[in-house]
C-alpha positions in Angstrom: 0.4 0.0 -0.1 2.8 2.5 1.0 4.0 2.3 -2.7 0.6 3.3 -4.2 0.5 6.4 -1.4 3.9 7.5 -2.4 2.9 7.9 -6.0 -0.5 9.5 -5.4 1.5 11.8 -3.1 4.1 12.8 -6.0 0.9 13.9 -8.2 -1.3 15.9 -5.0 1.3 16.5 -2.3 -1.2 16.8 0.4 -1.0 14.3 3.7 -2.6 10.5 2.6 -3.4 8.0 5.0 -5.1 4.6 4.8 -6.6 3.2 7.8 -9.0 0.9 9.2 -11.9 1.5 12.0 -8.9 0.8 14.0 -5.6 3.0 13.0 -3.3 3.9 10.8 -1.7 1.3 8.5 0.3 3.7 6.2 0.6 7.4 5.5 2.9 9.9 3.1 2.8 13.4 3.6 1.9 13.5 6.9 3.0 12.5 10.4 0.8 9.9 11.2 2.2 6.8 12.6 1.3 3.2 11.5 -0.7 1.8 14.6 -1.7 5.2 15.7 -5.9 5.1 16.7 -8.1 6.8 14.9 -11.1 9.3 16.1 -14.6 8.0 16.3 -15.9 9.8 14.1 -13.5 8.4 11.6 -13.9 4.7 12.8 -18.0 5.3 11.5 -16.9 6.9 8.8 -15.1 4.0 8.0 -17.8 1.7 8.7 -20.2 3.1 7.0 -18.2 2.9 3.6 -19.4 6.1 2.0 -17.5 8.4 -0.1 -17.0 11.9 1.3 -15.7 15.3 0.3 -15.4 17.1 3.4 -17.0 20.3 5.0 -15.0 22.8 6.5 -17.7 23.9 9.0 -17.5 20.0 10.4 -14.3 18.7 10.6 -13.1 15.5 11.1 -10.0 14.3 12.2 -7.6 11.5 11.7 -6.2 11.1 14.6 -7.2 13.0 17.9 -3.3 15.0 18.0 -3.3 16.1 14.4 -4.2 19.5 13.2 -4.9 18.7 9.5 -8.9 17.9 9.3 -9.7 15.0 6.3 -10.9 16.9 3.5 -11.9 13.6 1.3 -12.6 10.3 2.2 -13.1 7.1 -0.3 -13.7 4.0 1.0 -11.8 0.7 0.4 -14.4 -1.9 -0.1 -13.2 -5.3 -0.1 -15.4 -9.1 0.0 -15.3 -10.5 3.3 -12.5 -8.3 4.7 -12.2 -5.5 7.3 -13.2 -2.0 5.4 -10.3 0.4 4.7 -10.1 3.7 3.5 -7.9 6.3 2.0 -7.9 9.7 3.7 -6.3 13.1 2.3 -5.9 15.5 4.5 -4.8 18.8 2.7 -2.4 21.8 4.1 -4.6 25.2 5.7 -5.7 26.5 2.3 -5.2 23.7 -0.2 -8.1 23.0 -2.5 -7.7 19.9 -4.0 -8.8 19.6 -7.8 -11.6 17.8 -9.0 -8.5 15.9 -11.0 -6.5 15.5 -7.8 -9.6 13.9 -6.2 -10.2 11.7 -9.3 -6.8 10.7 -9.0 -7.3 9.4 -5.5 -10.5 7.6 -6.2 -8.6 5.7 -8.3 -6.0 4.8 -6.5 -8.6 3.6 -3.7 -9.8 1.5 -6.6 -7.5 -0.2 -7.5 -5.8 -1.1 -3.9 -9.6 -2.5 -3.4 -8.8 -4.7 -6.2 -5.2 -5.3 -5.6 -4.8 -6.1 -1.9 -6.3 -9.3 -0.8 
């Protein structure tokens, strides 16, 4: 998964992570150590499995000790496996284009099909 994040980070230059309902699995461009527990709000999003482009007035944070909120959330759904999600955490003032969001959604789909 780290190689997919590395490629995606080279294109969109914002914080990226993959998480389960319980913790961060891997990240790039943001300090979210592997194994760090995710917030309850994020755990609910992962369990729900719905794509989300966050509103600034209602931020969701990936972990309790970070200032960068999740700006986009793409589920990684795999049959009979624990749900995962690809998170994008943009820097303050950084707005992601439709192309950048599309790239992230594509990477989430590739991971869902490649990681068994």
